[in-house]
C-alpha positions in Angstrom: 86.2 75.6 128.1 89.0 74.7 130.4 91.8 73.4 128.2 93.7 72.1 131.2 91.3 69.2 131.8 92.5 67.6 128.5 96.2 67.6 129.5 97.7 64.6 131.3 101.2 64.5 129.9 103.4 66.9 128.0 101.2 68.5 125.4 102.1 71.0 122.7 99.4 73.7 122.7 98.7 75.7 119.6 97.0 79.0 119.4 95.2 79.1 116.1 94.5 82.8 116.2 98.1 83.7 116.6 99.2 81.1 114.0 96.8 82.4 111.3 97.7 86.0 112.1 101.4 85.0 111.6 100.5 83.5 108.2 98.5 86.6 107.2 101.3 88.9 108.3 104.0 87.1 106.2 101.7 86.8 103.2 101.1 90.6 103.4 104.8 91.1 103.6 105.3 89.1 100.4 102.6 91.0 98.6 104.1 94.4 99.7 107.5 93.4 98.5 106.2 91.8 95.2 107.4 88.4 96.3 106.1 84.9 95.6 105.3 83.2 98.8 106.3 79.6 99.2 106.2 78.8 103.0 108.4 76.0 104.3 106.2 73.4 106.0 109.0 71.7 107.9 108.0 73.6 111.1 104.4 72.4 111.4 104.4 69.2 109.3 100.7 69.0 109.5 98.0 68.7 106.8 95.6 70.4 109.2 97.7 73.5 109.7 98.5 73.5 106.0 94.8 74.1 105.3 95.0 77.4 107.2 97.6 78.4 104.6 95.3 77.3 101.8 92.5 79.4 103.1 94.8 82.4 102.5 95.3 81.3 98.9 98.8 79.7 99.3 99.2 77.0 96.7 102.9 76.2 96.7 105.2 75.1 99.5 108.7 74.0 100.5 109.5 70.9 102.5 112.7 69.4 103.9 112.4 65.8 102.8 110.9 63.6 100.1 108.9 61.8 102.8 107.4 65.2 103.7 106.8 65.9 100.0 104.9 62.6 99.7 102.8 63.5 102.7 101.7 66.9 101.4 101.2 65.6 97.9 98.8 63.1 99.3 96.9 66.1 100.8 96.6 67.8 97.4 99.6 70.1 97.4 100.7 70.2 93.7 103.7 72.5 93.6 106.5 71.4 96.1 110.1 72.4 96.5 112.2 69.9 98.4 114.7 72.3 100.0 117.3 69.7 100.6 120.0 68.5 98.2 118.9 65.4 96.2 119.5 62.1 98.0 120.6 59.7 95.2 119.2 56.7 97.2 115.6 58.1 96.8 115.6 58.5 93.0 112.5 56.2 92.8 110.5 58.5 95.1 111.6 61.6 93.1 110.4 60.0 89.9 107.1 58.9 91.5 106.4 62.4 92.8 107.4 64.1 89.5 104.7 62.1 87.7 102.0 63.6 90.0 103.0 67.1 90.9 105.3 70.0 90.0 108.4 69.0 91.8 111.4 71.3 92.4 114.7 69.7 93.5 118.0 71.1 94.6 121.3 70.2 92.9 124.8 71.3 93.6 127.0 68.7 91.9 127.4 67.2 88.4 127.0 63.7 89.9 123.5 64.5 91.0 122.5 65.9 87.6 123.9 62.9 85.8 122.0 60.5 88.1 118.7 62.5 87.7 119.2 62.4 83.9 119.9 58.7 83.8 117.3 57.4 86.3 114.2 59.6 86.0 111.4 59.0 83.6 109.6 62.2 84.5 110.8 65.8 84.3 111.7 67.9 87.4 112.6 71.5 87.9 116.0 72.1 89.3 117.3 74.9 91.5 121.0 75.2 92.0 121.7 75.5 95.7 124.0 78.5 96.5 125.6 79.5 99.7 125.1 83.0 101.0 127.1 82.6 104.2 125.7 79.7 106.2 128.3 77.3 104.9 126.2 74.2 105.2 125.5 73.3 101.6 125.6 75.0 98.3 128.0 76.6 95.9 129.5 80.0 96.8 127.6 82.7 94.9 130.9 84.0 93.5 131.9 80.7 92.1 130.3 81.4 88.7 132.6 79.0 86.9 131.3 75.9 88.9 127.7 77.2 88.5 128.1 77.6 84.7 129.4 74.0 84.5 126.3 72.7 86.3 124.1 74.9 84.0 125.7 73.3 81.0 124.8 69.9 82.2 121.3 70.9 83.0 120.8 72.5 79.6 121.9 69.2 78.0 119.5 67.2 80.1 116.2 65.9 78.9 114.8 65.4 82.4 115.8 68.7 84.2 114.4 72.2 83.7 116.5 74.9 85.2 114.4 76.9 87.7 116.9 79.3 89.3 119.0 79.7 92.4 118.0 78.9 95.9 119.6 80.0 99.1 119.0 79.7 102.9 120.6 82.3 105.2 120.7 79.9 108.1 123.5 81.9 109.8 120.8 84.5 110.7 119.7 82.1 113.4 123.0 82.6 115.1 123.1 86.4 114.8 123.7 88.4 117.9 120.8 90.9 117.2 118.5 92.4 114.6 121.3 94.6 113.2 123.4 91.6 112.4 120.4 90.0 110.7 119.9 93.1 108.5 123.6 93.1 107.6 123.6 89.4 106.7 120.4 89.8 104.7 121.7 92.8 102.7 124.8 90.9 101.8 122.8 87.9 100.7 120.5 90.0 98.6 123.4 91.8 97.0 125.3 88.5 96.2 122.2 86.9 94.8 121.5 89.9 92.6 125.1 89.8 91.2 124.7 86.1 90.5 121.3 86.7 88.8 122.9 89.4 86.6 125.6 87.0 85.4 123.2 84.4 84.2 120.1 86.5 83.3 121.1 86.6 79.6 121.1 82.8 79.4 118.0 82.3 81.5 115.8 85.5 81.3 113.1 83.8 83.5 115.4 82.4 86.3 114.1 82.8 89.8 115.9 83.5 93.0 114.4 81.9 96.1 115.6 82.9 99.6 114.3 81.7 102.9 114.9 82.3 106.6 112.4 83.5 109.2 114.6 86.2 110.8 115.2 88.2 107.7 111.8 87.6 106.2 110.2 88.8 109.5 112.2 92.0 110.0 113.3 93.2 106.6 111.5 94.9 103.7 114.5 94.9 101.4 114.1 92.1 98.8 115.0 93.8 95.6 115.8 91.2 92.9 114.5 88.3 95.0 111.6 86.5 93.5 110.5 84.1 96.2 110.7 83.8 100.0 110.5 80.5 101.9 110.2 81.2 105.6 109.0 78.3 107.9 109.4 79.0 111.6 107.3 82.2 111.4 104.1 80.1 111.5 104.8 79.5 115.3 107.9 81.5 116.2 109.6 80.6 119.5 112.0 82.0 122.1 114.9 82.0 119.7 113.1 84.2 117.3 111.9 86.4 120.2 115.4 86.9 121.4 116.6 87.6 117.9 114.0 90.3 117.5 112.1 88.4 114.7 108.8 88.5 116.6 107.0 89.8 119.6 106.3 87.6 122.6 102.5 87.5 121.8 103.2 86.2 118.3 104.6 82.9 119.7 101.8 80.5 118.8 102.9 77.3 120.6 103.5 76.5 124.3 104.3 73.2 126.0 102.0 72.3 128.9 103.8 70.1 131.4 102.7 68.5 134.6 104.7 69.2 137.8 105.8 65.9 139.2 108.1 66.9 142.1 109.3 69.9 144.1 112.8 70.2 145.6 112.4 72.6 148.5 116.1 72.9 149.3 116.9 74.1 145.8 113.6 75.9 144.9 113.3 73.6 141.9 110.2 72.3 140.2 110.5 69.0 138.4 108.3 68.7 135.3 107.3 65.8 133.1 108.8 67.2 130.0 112.4 66.5 128.8 114.7 66.3 125.9 112.4 63.8 124.1 109.7 66.5 124.1 111.6 69.8 123.7 114.9 68.7 122.1 117.9 70.0 124.0 118.4 73.3 122.2 119.0 76.2 124.5 119.9 79.9 124.6 122.6 81.4 126.7 120.6 83.6 129.1 123.5 85.8 130.4 127.2 86.5 130.1 128.0 83.6 132.5 126.6 81.1 130.0 123.4 80.2 131.9 121.4 77.8 129.7 117.8 78.6 129.0 115.8 75.7 127.7 112.5 77.5 127.8 110.6 80.4 129.3 107.7 80.0 131.7 104.0 80.8 131.3 100.9 80.0 133.2 98.4 77.7 131.5 95.0 79.3 132.0 91.4 78.3 131.0 91.8 78.9 127.3 95.2 80.5 126.7 98.6 81.1 128.4 99.9 84.0 130.2 102.8 86.4 129.3 106.2 85.1 130.3 106.6 84.7 134.1 109.6 86.3 135.8 111.4 84.5 138.6 112.1 81.2 136.9 113.2 79.4 133.8 113.6 75.9 132.4 117.2 75.2 133.4 118.0 71.6 132.4 116.6 68.6 130.5 117.1 64.9 130.8 115.2 62.4 128.7 111.8 62.7 130.4 112.4 65.3 133.1 112.9 69.0 133.2 114.2 71.2 136.0 112.8 74.6 136.5 114.8 76.9 138.7 112.7 79.4 140.7 112.9 82.2 143.2 111.0 81.4 146.4 107.9 83.4 145.5 107.4 81.6 142.2 108.3 78.2 143.7 105.5 78.6 146.3 102.9 79.3 143.7 102.9 75.8 142.3 102.1 72.4 143.7 102.8 68.8 142.5 100.1 68.0 140.0 99.8 71.5 138.6 100.5 72.3 135.0 103.1 74.8 134.0 103.7 76.1 130.5 107.0 76.5 128.6 107.6 78.5 125.5 110.1 76.4 123.5 113.5 77.5 122.3 113.0 76.0 118.8 109.4 75.3 117.8 110.4 73.3 114.7 112.3 70.7 116.8 109.7 70.6 119.5 106.8 70.1 117.1 108.7 67.3 115.3 109.2 65.5 118.6 105.7 65.9 119.8 103.9 64.7 116.7 100.6 66.5 117.3 99.0 69.7 118.7 96.1 70.5 121.0 94.5 73.8 120.0 93.1 76.1 122.6 89.6 74.9 121.4 90.6 71.4 122.5 91.0 70.1 118.9 93.8 67.6 118.3 95.7 68.2 115.1 98.0 65.4 113.9 101.3 65.7 112.2 102.8 63.5 109.5 104.1 60.2 110.9 
């Protein structure tokens, strides 16, 4: 089957074989390291892709919003962690979900705990969000006094059950290389073990949940960690490839874009595919700060090629993308041809596109 005949506009292609292999590999990692596996579904946001996880026996997940939790609950996922601090304006949705599924929420303030206690009719499990170096949200792991205060409030609550501590080492996505990821990860594991030791006597069954694709992909050191929540690994992308989290042939998504113009004087291909399709995330390709918005592949009958040398996606406007080429690569393509781009950040690209086309020409929808 020639997948190209189905493509008229920017289309996010999904290689199911690579995707399911990524799932199996991460599940095997979790089993080897004696970890509970709770994949984060914010990357694919699709009930169809979720079923591939279920075929491997996965039965609990993480999501990034209550809207996403509702979507997957409607598709029969019964144990969901919302890996985002509680939004007090959505208390009714929390209560509605808690009546139907095992719902785990994140707290990091007394105000949130008090609101949950006052406004919920149904019980929820609560993780305290702790910070292992990303400095986005969470209480510093060494701030045990603040954590103890929250635990006192949770213990007094009739609506909250303390589940444990949850962390996201998001700073690994900005690491310079794999060595830095290992260093960040070792520190996070050490800090979380020290935190666990402080509170283990009060809560013998407390769990520590840690999630980020870079560390979960390259490390085997998870002593004291109970659960991992990677998400991006299901597709990977150029950011993960550059970090060393994956091999090129593990990247499971590629954007197929029509070429709409050629600028002969500048050796530039203009594609139908812009910021509204890819997002505007980029990597710095060299010491001069050259921006890389995606790497090029050829779209073949039923797959895509390895990365092509001689060109790269150099800039994005709303609907347009500019590919800078050497003369040889420039002359290979004509207006009307398709060219493929491996995205920098597959989570953002998937969120913008809203659906996938598999290499078997099956359309898989995402949540709306």
